[in-house]
N, C-alpha and C positions, 0 to 999 in steps of 0.2 A: 594528439586529442589536451585538453581544451578541456580545462572544469569551467562548470555550469550554474550562471547565477543560483541560487532558488527564489519560483518567488514567494512569496507572504498571505495568507488570509489577509482576505482584502487588494488584493492586487485583483482588476476583470478577467485578469484569464484563467485565474482556475475558479468562474463560476458560468465557465459559461464551453456549450460543444464541442466540444473539437471534431476537423473534419476529419475524410477521410484521409491513409495513406496513397491513392494511384499510382506506385509503385516500388514497391520493398526491395526490388533492388537497385533505385540509383546512389550516385554515390552519396551524394551528403542522405541522409533517408544514412546510411552503414558510417557520417561520420559523427551524426549528430545521438547512434545507437550506444557508440564506443566513449564519447563522448561522456555519456546521458550518462552508462557503465560506470566509470573517475568516473563522477558523480557525487551517483551516491554513495560505492565502498569508499569515497571523502567524506562526508556525509555518515557515512557511520549507518546507514538505512538500509530495509530490507529490503524496497524494492519507491522506483520515481516516474512521472507520466509525462510525454513529452507539456505538457498547458505549466510543470513546476517549473520546466529551463525554461517557461517564459513561451515556447511551443505549439502551438493550438491543433495537431495533431492525433492522431486518435492510433495508440501504441506508446507502451511501458519497460520495463523491466522493471528483473526483479531480484532475488537473488539461491541461485535452487539448490534443490539438500546434501551437493559438493563444494554452496559455497559460489559456483558461479554466474553471471551475469544471464539472466536469461529473455531473449527479446515478444514482447507476446503483439504481434500489427492489427491492424483494423479485431478487437480479436471483437469477439459477442464471447459472453457467458448465460445459462445456467447452469436453476436449482437442480440437483437433485430430492427431490421429495422434498417433505414438508421442514423437518427437522429444520432448528436455528443453538443458537448460540453465541455469547456474549461474549466478548473477549476485550481484555485492551487497551487501544489499541493510539499511535500517536504518529506527528507526520512530518517531514520533515518541511514541509508550508508550511507549523505552527511549532513552530521549535518550542521544548519546552514544557508541554501539556502532552496529558493526554485520560482515555478517555473509557469507559464503561459501551462495547458495543456488540448491535445485534445483526446475525450475519448469519447467511444458511451455514449447515453445515459442509456436505457436497455439495459442491459446482463440477459444473465440467464446462469448457470451455474449450474453441476453435477460434483462425482464427492461420495467419500466415507469420517464419520464416526471414535474415536480413537474405534469403533467395529469390522471398515469391515462390517460401513449399508451405503449403496445409500445414499446418500444426494440431494438431486436438488434440483431447483429452477430459484428468478427471480431479479434480482437491478436493483435500478435505482438510481438517483443521486450520493450521500455520497457513499455509498454501491458497490453501483454500480462504482466506482470509483480506491476506495482500492484497490474492486479484484479484479483488471482490470488491478493494478500501482504492486501490491503482486503476480504477477500471470506473470506479467511480469518479475516480478524475477530467476522465474522459467527456461527463461528462455535464461538469462542471456544480460534480455534488458534493462535502466535505465530508469524513466522519465526526464532524459533530451535527451534523444534521440527518444523519441518521442516527441521533442518541436517544433513547426513549427516556434516561432515568438522570440532566443535569447534578444531580450532589451527585456523582457516579466521574466525576473530571475535575482534575486536579491538575500540581501546576507537578513532574513524575521524582523532585528529592523532595516532597508532602509524602507522593504518597507510598512510596518506597520507602523514607521515617514510616508510617503506616503498618506498614508490609510488616517489618521489623520489631515494634510496640509491640500489636500480633504474636507472630509468632513471638517474643516469651512475654508475655505472659501465656503463653500456651503453655508456654513449659515450665513457668513458675505453679500452673493449677497443674502439669503435671504430675510431675517432684510433692507436693502440699499433695495430690488426696490419695 
């Protein structure tokens, strides 16, 4: 396995629509998935799409509930209901930044695994958010393009500092009451 170079915002591969994977069982796809999983782990990410490693194919990996890497090839996602929720997201292709992004609360997904078998299910919470984020990469969409309020975009360390300050202020007001 090998660590792959992650494309950063501004690289054209991140803005194009990825091509369908014709044979999910091909040795080069297995190798790509293994390398992507290793790269995601090394970068401390929770998801990674093939275009992010300069490969314009419709597949991504994400960290499942047990912490293991799961691949979804030729994914199709659809919302379950109209409910959305805002949540903070980062991206390995946009290091150091976080933004608050609206996403569907629940989704249904289907695709194939590396054995070519059909995979389907539903996801909510963080899993639904990660699947939508990674699937967007396959269509040339980055999370910044989904943001509705750019005042909720900032550097990760500044956002963390502001959150700590707000919690401390809240505690101080609680003890003063």
